[in-house]
N, C-alpha and C positions, 0 to 999 in steps of 0.2 A: 068373625072380625067385623063384618058389616053391621051386625046388630049392635055391637059395643060402640062402634063409631057413630051409629045413628042415635044412640041414647045420650051421647055427650052433648052438653050445651054448646052453643055457638059463641065463639070469642072473636073480638075484632082483630084485624091484622096488626102485627107489630112492625115497628120501623126496623128496617134491616140496616145493620151497622155494626160497629165494634161492640165488645162486651161492656156492660155498664159496671160501675164499681159495686162493692159489696153492700154499702149503705143504701144505694138506690135499689138493689135487689131485695133488701130487707123491707124497705118502705114501699115496695112495688104494690100497686093496687090489685085487687082480685078481679078486675074487669076482664083479664085475659081468660078467665074460666068460661066466658060466654061464647067462645069461638070453637068451631067444630074441628075434629081431626081430619075431616075430608078436605076442608079448605087448607088445612096445614099441609096435608100431603100434596094438594095441587100446587101450592106455592113453594114447595120444597125445591122444585126444579129452578125457580127464580132465585131462591136464596143461595143455591149452590154456585151461582155466578158472582155473587157480591160479598158473601160472608167470608171472613178470614178465620183461620184456625184458632180456636179458643185457647187462651193461656191456661196452663195446668193449674195455676193458683185459682183462676176464676172458676174452673170446673170444680175444684175442691170446695170453694165457697158455695157453689150451687148445690153440691151434694150434702153439705153440712147445714142446710137450712132447718129451721124448726118445723116439725111436722105436726099434724093435727092429732090430738091425744087419742081419738078413737081408732086411728089407723097406725098407732105407734109401732105395733109389733111388725106389721107387714112392711111399713116404711123403713124400720130399722134393718130388716133383711135386705130391702132394696138398697139401703145405704151401704151395707156391707158389699153387696154385689157391685154397686157403683164405685166404691173405693178400690175394689179389685180391678174393675175396668179402668179406673183412673191410673192405678199403678202400671197396668199393662200399656195404657196409652202413653204414659210418660216414658216407658222403655222404648216404645215405638218412636216417640218423638226424638229421643236421644240417638236412636239408629238413623233417623232421618237427618239429623244434624251432622253426624259423622259421614254419612253418604254424600251430603252436600259439600263438605269440605274436601273430600277425596276426589269425587267425580266432577271436575271443573268443566269438562267438555260438554257434558249433558245438562248444563244449567237450565236451559230453556225447558227441557223435558221435565226436570225436577220441579221447576216453578209451576209448570202446568198441572202436574200431578199433585203438588202440594196445595194448589188452589182447590182441586177436587177434595183433598183430605180436609181442608179448611171448611168446605161446604158441609161435609159429613159431620165434622166436629161441631159446627154451629147448629146443625140440625139436632144433634144430641143435646146441646145446651138448651135449645128452645123446647125440646120435648120434655126434658126433666124440669124445666121451670114451670111447666103447666101442671105437674103432679101436685104441687103445694095447694092449689085451689080446686083440684078435682077430687071430690069425696066418693063418687060412685064409679071410679075408674080402675078397679082391680085388673080387669082384663086388658084395659088400655095400657096399664103399667107394665104388665107382662109383655104386651106387644112392643112397647118402647124398649124394654130390656133386650128383647130379641133383635130389634133393629140396631141397638147399640152394639150387640155382639157381632151382627153382620158387618157393621161399620169397621170394627176392629179387625175382623177377618179380611175385609177388603184392603185395609191399610197394610196388613201383613203381606197379602198377595202383591200389593204395589211395591213393597220393600223388596220382596224376592225378585220381582221383575227388574227393579232398579239394580240390584246386585248382579243379576245375569247380564243386563245391558252394560254395566260397568266392566265386568270381566271380559265380555266380548270386545268392547271398545279398547280395553287395555291390550288384549291379544293382537287386535288389528294394528294398534299403534306400534307395538313391539315388532311385529312382522314388517311394517313399513320402514321403521328405523333400521332394522337389520338389512333389508333389501337395499336401502339407500347407501349404507356403509359399505356393503359388499361391492356395489357398482362403483363407488368412488375409489375403493381400494384397487379394483381391476383397472380403472382408468389411470390411477397414479402409476401402477406397474407398467402399463403400456407406454405412458409418457416417459418413464425412466428408460425403458428399453429403446424407444425412439431417440432419446437424447444421447444414449451411449452409442447407438449406431451412427448418429450424425457426427459425434466426436471422432469415431473411428474413420469415417469418411473424410473428415477434415484433416486428420493426421495423414491419411494416405495421400490426399491431394497435396499436402505440404511436402511430404517426402518426394512425391513425383515432381513437384515444382522445383525442389532443390536439385534433384537429379538432372532435370532439364537445364537448370541454370549452370550446373557444374561442367557441362560439356560445351566445347566451342562450336561443334557442328550444329547443335540444337539452337544456338543463338541465331543461326541464319533462317530459322522458321519465320513465317510471316507474322507480322504484328497482330493480325486478326486472331491467330491461335492463342497468343498471350492474352489478348483482350478477352477471349472466351474463358480462359482459365481464371482471369481476374473476376469476370462476371459470375463464374461458377462459385468462386470463393465468397463473393458478396451474397449470392443466393443462399449459400450454406449458412452464412451469418444471419441472414433474415429468417431462415428456417429455425435456427437456434433461438432467435428472439421470439418467434411464434410459439415454439415449444415452451419457453419460459413463461410466456403469457398464459398459455393453456395450463401450465403447472400452477401458476398463481390462481387461475380460475378454479382449478380443482381444490386448492387449499381453501379458497373462499367457500366452495360448496361444503367442504368438511366443517368449516366454522358454522355455516348455516345449519348443518345437520345437528351439531352439538347444541346450538341455541334452540332448535326445534325440540330436541329431546328434553331440555330443561323447561320448556314452556309448552305443555300439552294443549293449552287453550287455543293457540294459533297454529297448531301443527298441520292441519289439513290445508290451510291457505299457503303456508310456507312450502309444504310438500309439492303443491302444484308448481310453484316457482322453481323448486329444485328439479322437478321432473323436466320442465322446459329447459333449464340450464344443462341438465345431463344430456338431453337430446341435442342441444346446440353443441355441446362439447364432443359428443360422438360424431356429429357431422363435421366439426372442425378436425377431429382426429382422422376421419376418413379422407378429408381433403389433404391434410398434411401428409398422410401415408401415401396417397396417390402422387402428390407433388414430389415426395422424396423418392418414390420408385422411378418416376419420370427423370428426375435429376440424376439419380444413380445410373440409370441406363444410358442417359446422354453422356455422363462423365466417362463411363466405360467405353462408349463408342469413340469419344474424342481421344481417350488415352490409347485405344487401339490404333486410331488413325495416326497419332503422334509417333507411336512405336513403329508403325509401317513406314512413315516418312523418315524416321531415324535409320531404319534398315536400308532404305533406298539411298539416303545420304552417305551412309557408311560404304555401301557398294560403289557409289560415285567417287568417294574419297580414295578408295583402294584403286579404282580405275585411273584416277588422276595421278596418284602416286606412281603407278606403273608407267603412265605416259611420261611423267617427269624423269623417271629413271632411263627410259628409252631416249628421251631428248638429251639427257646428260651423256649417254653413250654416243649418240650421234654427234654431239658437240665435241667430245674428245676425239672421235675419229676424224672429224673435219679439221680439228686443230692439228692433229698429227699430219694429215695430208697437206695442210698449209705449211707446216714446218718443213716437210719434205720438198714442197714446191719452192719455198724460199731458199732452201739449201741449193737446189738445182739452179735457181736464178743466180745465186751468188757465184756458183761455179761457172755459169755461162758468162756472167759479167767479168769474172777474172780471165776467162779464156778470151773474151772480146778485148779486154784491156791489153792482154799480152799480144794479141794479134795486131792491135792498133800500134803498139810500140814497135813490133817487128816491121810493120809497114813504114813507119817513120824512119826507121833506120835504113 
């Protein structure tokens, strides 16, 4: 390979840029035959950064150029091989386009690797454009064909890597979406359970309040206890409002998850936001649950105190009723004694009057 490259004439460097039209390729001068393959190999790393992937039609024009008559047979075989490579390259290009449309998330990686593919394609175009002016390059032609085959193999390997990356990223996205939906479903179920428990607690408080209002003895309880019951009911209403707000937050999270599933390009950024929202919701849930437990224990304690006070008042009422009955009995006895005394006084008065009358006589 070194001998064949050493025998080649040296050609000047070509301007790196997009592919030229077919007319300019036909009218291109043969001065490019004066440049060596060693310089071409040295500059290939530079061209890989700037050249774009050649158009399939331009490659077809390059392969269909007129060949020198004395090398017609060998060049016709090379044309056949190159057309096969061109067909294979077009298939690979179609696969690239389908991959680019499907895998939106890895656009940067695709563009990076497509730039590398463009570099290799432009290297193929530059190599085969020198065959037209190279008369003693049979070995170099075979070398260029082998390089073209290596380029196609590299492109195939890149496509396989892209397909593997796409499948892995799709699996990761599906697992992320499933995890987010499961967490949101669990959060919604917990919120519904808490909401039902608060409704039950509110109903029990309402029933207890009606029972307390239905009895006359309970009306004599201090105003502070009624104020506490009112405050408890207000706190229950505030807790219900907080639960409704957290429920709306969970619904917003579900809407965000649906939007994220329809838009894979912004899924990772939105997933971070969802994760933070879920953590905030879990903290809020824990706070709400702790507040509800405290409120429930406080309500039970106060209800127990009210029931104890009710029992004490009932006992006092029965004692007072007994005292009233005893006082009634004492009053009746005193009334009877008074009546007896008044009768005796009347008798004494009558006796005194009769005695006075007898004295007057």
